[in-house]
C-alpha positions as CSV (number, residue, x, y, z in Angstrom):
1,X,232.4,38.2,145.0
2,X,228.9,38.7,143.9
3,X,227.8,41.5,141.6
4,X,225.8,43.2,144.3
5,X,228.8,43.3,146.5
6,X,231.0,44.9,143.7
7,X,228.5,47.7,143.2
8,X,228.8,48.8,146.9
9,X,232.5,48.3,147.3
10,X,235.2,50.9,146.8
11,X,236.4,49.2,143.7
12,X,233.1,49.9,141.9
13,X,233.2,52.0,138.8
14,X,232.6,55.8,139.4
15,X,229.1,57.1,139.0
16,X,228.5,59.8,136.4
17,X,227.0,63.2,137.5
18,X,227.9,66.6,138.9
19,X,229.3,67.3,142.3
20,X,227.6,69.9,144.6
21,X,230.5,72.3,144.0
22,X,230.0,72.2,140.2
23,X,226.3,72.8,140.5
24,X,226.8,75.8,142.8
25,X,229.5,77.4,140.5
26,X,227.3,76.9,137.4
27,X,224.3,78.3,139.1
28,X,226.4,81.3,140.2
29,X,227.6,82.0,136.7
30,X,224.0,81.6,135.4
31,X,222.7,84.1,137.9
32,X,225.4,86.6,137.0
33,X,224.5,86.4,133.3
34,X,220.8,86.7,134.1
35,X,221.4,89.8,136.3
36,X,223.5,91.5,133.5
37,X,220.8,90.7,130.9
38,X,218.0,92.1,133.1
39,X,220.1,95.2,133.7
40,X,220.6,95.7,130.0
41,X,216.8,95.2,129.3
42,X,215.9,97.7,132.0
43,X,218.4,100.2,130.7
44,X,217.1,99.9,127.1
45,X,213.6,100.3,128.4
46,X,214.5,103.5,130.3
47,X,216.2,104.9,127.2
48,X,213.2,104.2,125.1
49,X,210.8,105.9,127.6
50,X,213.1,108.9,127.8
51,X,213.3,109.1,124.0
52,X,209.6,108.9,123.5
53,X,209.0,111.6,126.2
54,X,211.5,113.9,124.6
55,X,209.9,113.3,121.2
56,X,206.5,114.2,122.6
57,X,207.9,117.4,124.1
58,X,209.6,118.3,120.8
59,X,206.4,117.6,118.9
60,X,204.4,119.9,121.3
61,X,206.9,122.7,120.9
62,X,206.9,122.4,117.1
63,X,203.1,122.3,116.9
64,X,202.9,125.4,119.1
65,X,205.4,127.2,116.9
66,X,203.7,126.1,113.7
67,X,200.3,127.2,115.0
68,X,201.6,130.7,115.8
69,X,203.5,131.1,112.5
70,X,200.5,129.9,110.5
71,X,198.3,132.6,112.1
72,X,200.9,135.3,111.9
73,X,201.6,134.5,108.2
74,X,198.0,135.4,107.3
75,X,197.6,138.3,109.8
76,X,198.1,142.0,109.5
77,X,198.6,145.1,111.7
78,X,201.3,143.6,113.8
79,X,202.3,145.2,117.1
80,X,205.0,143.8,119.3
81,X,203.7,144.9,122.8
82,X,206.8,143.6,124.6
83,X,209.5,141.1,123.5
84,X,207.3,138.3,124.9
85,X,204.0,139.5,123.4
86,X,202.7,140.1,119.9
87,X,199.2,141.4,118.9
88,X,197.7,141.4,115.4
89,X,194.5,141.1,113.4
90,X,194.0,137.6,111.9
91,X,192.6,136.9,108.4
92,X,189.0,137.0,109.8
93,X,189.5,140.5,111.3
94,X,189.7,139.2,114.9
95,X,192.2,140.5,117.4
96,X,194.8,137.9,118.4
97,X,197.6,138.1,120.9
98,X,200.3,135.6,121.8
99,X,202.3,135.9,125.0
100,X,204.3,134.1,127.6
101,X,202.5,133.8,130.9
102,X,204.3,132.0,133.7
103,X,205.9,128.9,132.1
104,X,203.5,128.5,129.1
105,X,202.6,130.2,125.8
106,X,199.0,131.5,125.6
107,X,196.8,132.7,122.8
108,X,194.4,135.5,123.7
109,X,191.5,136.9,121.6
110,X,190.5,139.8,123.7
111,X,191.9,143.3,123.2
112,X,194.4,144.2,125.9
113,X,197.5,142.8,127.5
114,X,198.0,139.3,128.8
115,X,195.9,139.5,131.9
116,X,195.0,137.3,134.9
117,X,192.4,135.1,133.1
118,X,194.0,133.6,130.0
119,X,192.6,130.5,128.3
120,X,194.4,127.2,128.4
121,X,198.1,127.3,127.3
122,X,199.2,126.1,123.9
123,X,202.2,124.3,125.4
124,X,201.9,121.1,127.4
125,X,202.2,120.7,131.1
126,X,205.5,118.8,130.8
127,X,207.2,121.8,129.3
128,X,208.6,125.0,130.9
129,X,208.9,127.8,128.4
130,X,211.8,130.0,129.7
131,X,211.8,132.6,126.9
132,X,209.5,133.7,124.1
133,X,210.7,136.4,121.8
134,X,209.1,138.2,119.0
135,X,211.1,140.5,116.7
136,X,209.3,142.5,114.0
137,X,211.4,143.5,111.0
138,X,210.7,145.6,107.8
139,X,207.4,147.3,108.5
140,X,208.0,150.4,106.4
141,X,204.9,151.7,104.7
142,X,204.3,154.3,102.0
143,X,200.9,155.9,101.6
144,X,199.1,153.4,103.8
145,X,200.4,150.5,101.6
146,X,203.2,148.3,102.9
147,X,206.3,148.8,100.8
148,X,208.0,145.7,102.3
149,X,206.3,142.6,103.7
150,X,206.7,142.5,107.4
151,X,208.8,139.7,108.8
152,X,208.5,138.2,112.2
153,X,211.2,136.2,114.0
154,X,209.9,134.0,116.8
155,X,212.3,132.3,119.2
156,X,211.3,129.8,121.9
157,X,213.6,128.5,124.7
158,X,212.1,125.7,126.7
159,X,213.1,122.8,128.9
160,X,211.5,119.7,130.2
161,X,209.7,119.9,133.6
162,X,210.9,116.4,134.5
163,X,214.4,116.8,136.0
164,X,215.3,113.2,135.0
165,X,215.0,114.1,131.3
166,X,216.9,117.4,131.8
167,X,216.8,118.6,128.2
168,X,216.4,122.1,126.9
169,X,215.2,123.1,123.4
170,X,215.7,126.2,121.3
171,X,213.4,126.8,118.4
172,X,213.5,129.8,116.1
173,X,211.6,130.6,112.9
174,X,211.0,133.6,110.7
175,X,207.6,134.3,109.2
176,X,206.8,136.6,106.3
177,X,203.3,138.0,105.8
178,X,201.5,136.7,102.7
179,X,200.8,139.3,100.0
180,X,197.1,139.7,99.4
């Protein structure tokens, strides 16, 4: 027999390579691994977005609370109008009031109650403030001079507006008036 006839005969050595079944199985395993990896990446991305959104909401609430406490600390003539509204005179002699209107905390500079035309809220649009409480403590005075520095406790209960984040926050701080 000639060499060309041996190559084409059934006695020829086996060719090296993959069968169709092996290729299909390996591609199936590869696709399963890729799908699992993509799912993990998407899950990590969603967790990162949720964490950054929650951080932004916490920062907004902390900034609002710090803004209020800074102004209360240097103010005088405190009056708690209701558990959700405080009025006082700031260090420049201007009337200031903080209150909860709807789902946001507002700062007013006109004398009177929180009315229908408040300025822009201090809290962001992605936050729903459920409760704002002011508690004034130790305001005893003798002869027109405060015997004890007034203390104000402020509590804020808020939650995220986005139901997918579904997180609530409770912040509380106590502020003492600075002695002058």
